[in-house]
C-alpha positions in Angstrom: 0.3 0.5 -0.1 1.7 3.0 -1.3 1.1 6.5 0.2 0.2 9.7 -1.4 4.0 10.9 -1.4 5.2 7.4 -2.3 2.3 7.6 -5.5 3.4 11.4 -6.2 7.2 10.1 -6.2 6.3 6.9 -8.7 4.7 9.4 -11.1 7.6 11.7 -11.4 10.0 9.2 -11.7 7.6 7.2 -14.6 5.8 10.4 -16.0 6.4 13.3 -17.7 3.9 15.8 -15.6 2.3 19.0 -16.7 1.5 19.9 -13.3 2.7 18.6 -9.5 1.2 19.9 -6.5 0.9 18.8 -3.2 -3.0 17.4 -3.7 -2.8 16.4 -7.5 -0.9 15.9 -10.4 -1.6 15.9 -13.8 0.0 14.4 -17.4 -0.9 14.3 -20.9 -1.0 10.3 -22.1 -0.1 10.6 -26.0 -1.0 7.5 -28.3 1.4 6.3 -31.4 -1.7 7.8 -33.8 -0.5 11.3 -32.3 -4.0 11.7 -30.3 -3.0 13.1 -26.5 -5.2 12.7 -23.3 -4.7 14.7 -20.1 -5.4 13.0 -16.9 -5.5 14.3 -13.5 -4.9 12.4 -9.9 -6.0 13.5 -7.1 -6.2 12.7 -3.2 -8.6 13.3 -1.3 -10.3 12.4 2.2 -13.8 11.1 2.3 -15.8 9.2 5.2 -12.0 9.6 6.8 -10.3 7.4 4.6 -7.4 8.7 1.8 -8.8 7.8 -1.8 -7.6 9.0 -5.2 -9.1 10.0 -7.8 -8.3 9.8 -12.0 -10.2 12.2 -13.7 -9.8 12.8 -17.5 -12.0 15.2 -19.5 -13.3 14.3 -22.8 -16.0 16.6 -23.9 -18.4 19.5 -23.2 -22.2 19.9 -22.7 -23.4 20.4 -25.5 -20.9 17.9 -27.6 -23.0 14.7 -26.4 -25.9 14.1 -25.5 -26.7 13.2 -21.7 -29.1 10.6 -22.4 -26.6 8.7 -24.6 -23.8 9.2 -21.4 -26.0 7.4 -19.1 -26.4 4.8 -21.7 -22.7 4.5 -22.5 -22.0 4.6 -18.6 -24.0 1.0 -18.2 -21.5 -0.2 -20.7 -17.5 1.1 -19.1 -16.5 -1.8 -17.8 -14.0 0.1 -16.1 -14.3 3.9 -14.5 -17.5 6.2 -14.7 -18.8 9.3 -16.9 -19.4 12.4 -14.8 -20.7 15.8 -15.5 -18.4 18.2 -13.8 -19.2 21.9 -14.4 -19.8 22.0 -18.4 -17.2 19.1 -19.8 -17.9 15.4 -19.4 -15.1 13.7 -17.8 -14.5 9.9 -17.1 -13.8 9.1 -13.2 -12.5 6.7 -11.5 -12.1 6.3 -7.6 -10.3 4.3 -5.7 -9.0 3.8 -1.5 -5.4 4.5 -1.5 -4.5 1.9 1.3 -5.8 -1.3 -1.6 -3.7 1.0 -4.3 -1.1 -1.1 -5.6 1.7 0.7 -7.9 0.7 -1.8 -10.9 -2.9 -0.5 -9.8 -2.2 2.6 -10.0 -0.6 2.5 -13.3 -3.5 0.2 -14.7 -6.1 3.2 -13.3 -4.0 6.0 -14.6 -3.7 4.2 -18.6 -7.1 3.0 -18.7 -9.1 6.4 -17.6 -7.0 8.0 -20.3 -7.6 5.6 -22.9 -11.8 5.5 -21.9 -11.6 9.5 -22.2 -9.5 9.6 -25.3 -11.7 6.7 -27.2 -14.9 8.3 -25.9 -13.6 11.7 -26.9 -13.0 10.2 -30.7 -16.1 9.0 -30.9 -18.6 11.4 -29.9 -16.5 14.6 -30.6 -13.7 13.6 -33.3 -11.3 16.4 -31.9 -8.9 15.9 -29.8 -9.7 18.9 -27.7 -8.3 17.2 -23.9 
């Protein structure tokens, strides 16, 4: 079980970070086809437990039909779609105490991939 500091050290050592703050980091995942996807990872506390949130935007309000996103949510095997302000995001939350480094890397890559796939399908442009 890594601590948040260990997660940040892992990110710093293995990825090029765009943002590096005490409670969050972000990076841009780049794919071989030229597309890219920004993902934010933050630490927070809820119900007296430390959690890690992975979040990646893929569309703006008005770009996609809300009902379609709810249907799509039901199909996603990993992570969920949420509306944060006027931006649709793919989000996944994990208890820090149960998160292993391999699971962290898996979650990081999957959230970015799901968001990029949704962006490519519904928005087409590579905005996020």
